[in-house]
C-alpha positions as CSV (number, residue, x, y, z in Angstrom):
1,M,-7.3,-31.5,-23.3
2,Q,-6.3,-31.4,-19.7
3,K,-3.5,-29.2,-18.3
4,Q,-0.5,-31.0,-16.8
5,E,3.0,-30.2,-15.8
6,F,5.5,-30.1,-18.7
7,T,9.3,-29.5,-18.7
8,I,10.5,-27.6,-21.8
9,T,14.2,-28.0,-22.6
10,V,15.7,-25.3,-24.9
11,Y,19.2,-25.5,-26.4
12,T,20.5,-22.1,-27.4
13,E,23.5,-20.0,-28.2
14,N,24.4,-17.8,-25.2
15,Q,23.2,-14.4,-26.3
16,I,22.2,-11.3,-24.3
17,G,18.5,-10.6,-24.4
18,L,17.4,-14.1,-25.4
19,L,15.9,-14.9,-21.9
20,N,13.8,-11.8,-22.2
21,R,12.5,-12.7,-25.6
22,I,11.6,-16.2,-24.5
23,A,9.9,-14.9,-21.4
24,I,7.8,-12.6,-23.6
25,L,6.5,-15.6,-25.6
26,F,5.1,-16.9,-22.3
27,S,3.6,-13.6,-21.0
28,K,1.9,-12.9,-24.4
29,R,0.1,-16.2,-24.0
30,K,-0.6,-15.5,-20.3
31,I,1.3,-18.7,-19.3
32,N,2.9,-18.7,-15.9
33,I,6.4,-20.1,-15.6
34,D,6.6,-22.3,-12.5
35,S,10.4,-22.8,-12.7
36,L,13.2,-21.5,-14.9
37,N,16.8,-22.6,-14.9
38,T,19.6,-21.7,-17.3
39,S,22.9,-23.4,-17.4
40,P,25.7,-24.5,-19.7
41,S,25.0,-27.7,-21.5
42,E,27.1,-30.7,-22.4
43,V,28.1,-28.8,-25.6
44,D,30.7,-26.1,-25.4
45,S,29.1,-22.6,-26.1
46,V,25.5,-24.1,-26.0
47,H,23.3,-23.1,-23.1
48,R,20.3,-25.0,-21.8
49,F,17.0,-23.6,-20.5
50,T,14.8,-25.8,-18.3
51,I,11.3,-24.3,-18.1
52,V,8.4,-25.8,-16.1
53,I,4.8,-24.9,-16.9
54,N,1.4,-26.3,-16.4
55,E,-0.5,-26.3,-19.7
56,T,-2.1,-28.6,-22.3
57,E,0.1,-30.5,-24.7
58,E,-1.3,-28.6,-27.7
59,V,-0.3,-25.3,-26.2
60,V,3.1,-26.6,-25.2
61,R,3.8,-27.9,-28.7
62,K,2.9,-24.6,-30.3
63,L,5.0,-22.7,-27.7
64,C,8.0,-24.9,-28.5
65,R,7.6,-24.1,-32.2
66,Q,7.5,-20.3,-31.4
67,I,10.6,-20.6,-29.2
68,E,12.4,-22.4,-32.0
69,K,11.8,-19.4,-34.3
70,Q,14.2,-17.3,-32.2
71,V,17.4,-17.1,-34.2
72,E,19.7,-18.2,-31.3
73,V,17.6,-21.2,-30.4
74,L,18.9,-24.5,-31.7
75,K,16.1,-26.8,-30.5
76,A,13.2,-26.9,-28.0
77,Y,11.8,-30.2,-26.5
78,Y,9.0,-30.8,-24.1
79,N,8.5,-33.7,-21.8
80,T,6.1,-34.9,-19.1
81,N,7.5,-35.7,-15.6
82,E,7.4,-39.4,-16.5
83,E,9.9,-38.8,-19.4
84,I,12.5,-37.0,-17.3
85,I,14.7,-37.4,-14.3
86,W,14.5,-34.2,-12.2
87,Q,15.5,-32.6,-8.9
88,E,15.3,-29.4,-7.1
89,L,17.4,-28.1,-4.2
90,A,16.0,-26.4,-1.1
91,L,17.5,-24.6,1.8
92,Y,15.8,-24.2,5.2
93,K,17.0,-21.8,7.9
94,V,15.9,-22.5,11.5
95,P,16.9,-21.3,15.0
96,T,19.7,-23.5,16.2
97,E,18.7,-23.4,19.9
98,I,15.2,-24.8,19.3
99,I,16.4,-27.4,16.8
100,A,19.2,-28.6,19.1
101,E,16.8,-28.9,22.1
102,E,13.7,-30.3,20.6
103,V,14.6,-32.4,17.6
104,K,16.6,-35.6,17.1
105,V,18.7,-34.0,14.4
106,E,20.4,-37.2,13.2
107,R,17.1,-38.9,12.6
108,L,15.7,-35.8,10.9
109,L,18.7,-35.7,8.5
110,S,18.5,-39.4,7.6
111,Q,14.8,-39.6,7.3
112,Y,14.5,-36.6,4.8
113,G,17.9,-37.0,3.1
114,A,18.9,-33.6,4.6
115,K,22.3,-32.3,5.5
116,A,23.4,-29.4,7.6
117,V,25.3,-26.9,5.5
118,V,25.7,-24.1,8.1
119,I,25.5,-24.4,11.8
120,R,25.8,-21.1,13.7
121,K,24.9,-20.1,17.3
122,D,21.8,-18.3,16.1
123,Y,20.7,-20.4,13.2
124,T,21.2,-23.7,11.2
125,V,20.7,-24.1,7.5
126,F,19.6,-27.5,6.1
127,E,19.7,-28.6,2.5
128,V,17.4,-31.1,0.8
129,S,17.5,-32.1,-2.8
130,G,14.7,-34.1,-4.4
131,Q,11.3,-33.7,-6.0
132,R,8.8,-31.0,-5.0
133,D,6.9,-33.3,-2.6
134,E,10.1,-34.2,-0.8
135,T,11.2,-30.6,-0.3
136,D,7.6,-29.6,0.7
137,A,7.5,-32.4,3.3
138,F,10.6,-31.0,5.0
139,I,8.9,-27.6,5.3
140,K,6.1,-29.1,7.3
141,V,8.5,-30.8,9.6
142,L,10.5,-27.6,10.4
143,E,7.6,-25.2,10.6
144,P,6.7,-26.0,14.3
145,Y,10.4,-25.2,15.2
146,G,10.3,-21.7,13.8
147,L,11.3,-21.9,10.1
148,I,13.0,-18.5,9.6
149,E,13.6,-18.7,5.8
150,F,13.0,-21.1,2.9
151,V,14.2,-21.1,-0.7
152,R,14.0,-23.6,-3.5
153,S,16.0,-23.7,-6.7
154,A,14.6,-24.1,-10.2
155,R,14.3,-27.6,-11.6
156,V,17.2,-29.4,-13.3
157,A,16.2,-32.2,-15.5
158,I,17.6,-34.9,-17.8
159,I,15.5,-36.5,-20.6
160,K,15.4,-40.3,-20.0
161,A,15.2,-41.5,-23.6
162,S,17.9,-39.3,-25.0
163,D,21.4,-39.8,-26.4
164,G,22.0,-36.1,-25.7
165,F,21.9,-33.0,-27.9
166,H,25.7,-33.2,-28.2
167,K,25.4,-36.4,-30.3
168,K,22.8,-34.9,-32.6
169,L,25.0,-31.8,-33.2
170,K,28.1,-34.0,-33.9
171,E,26.2,-36.2,-36.4
172,F,24.9,-33.1,-38.2
173,E,28.3,-31.5,-38.1
174,Y,30.3,-34.4,-39.6
175,R,27.9,-35.4,-42.4
176,E,29.5,-35.0,-45.8
177,P,27.7,-32.7,-48.1
178,S,26.1,-34.4,-51.1
179,E,27.6,-34.1,-54.5
180,E,24.5,-32.7,-56.1
181,V,22.9,-29.6,-54.9
182,I,19.7,-30.2,-53.1
183,E,17.7,-27.3,-51.9
184,N,16.5,-27.6,-48.3
185,E,18.1,-31.1,-48.0
186,Y,17.0,-31.7,-44.4
187,L,13.7,-29.8,-44.5
188,D,11.6,-32.9,-44.8
189,K,13.7,-34.7,-42.2
190,N,13.0,-32.3,-39.3
191,E,11.9,-35.1,-36.9
192,E,14.7,-37.4,-37.9
193,V,17.4,-34.8,-37.4
194,F,16.1,-33.0,-34.3
195,T,14.2,-35.5,-32.1
196,M,15.5,-37.0,-28.9
């Protein structure tokens, strides 16, 4: 199997120490995390981790199972880039004097979808949001003009073929318990209950 980029989405309770335990799962397997974002999700009190790695699907599948064994983890999904909508945000700091003299700033902004977020006498900060190739392309444009500083955010992503984790939780929450006692009632319906 060939390595490729995968985005892992993990829904969790917001607990201290969970990020560290999840990071250890990656480091034990010598898997480098290319991008990591944590944020609130669409469900109150549920947090969402978005993790980007470059690995084989088999390794990613096993890793998601290991992540789900953490007590506070509700569900972990993995997707290829074709299955998600994703963006990153980048900031670029350049000397104002050089940019003002040598660059047609309006054209630069419209061509790369950039916007000026800070303009000072000594420097200007531009912002670009998009995919990695778009933010990388703007670096190449600004480098000849003395790029002072560059930073890129972690990936944020939404799964294309998903009704959202919120709907899954609500369905599960509002199901009436059956009259008869059935041990592990949902054990054999794991895919049905937890797939997106």
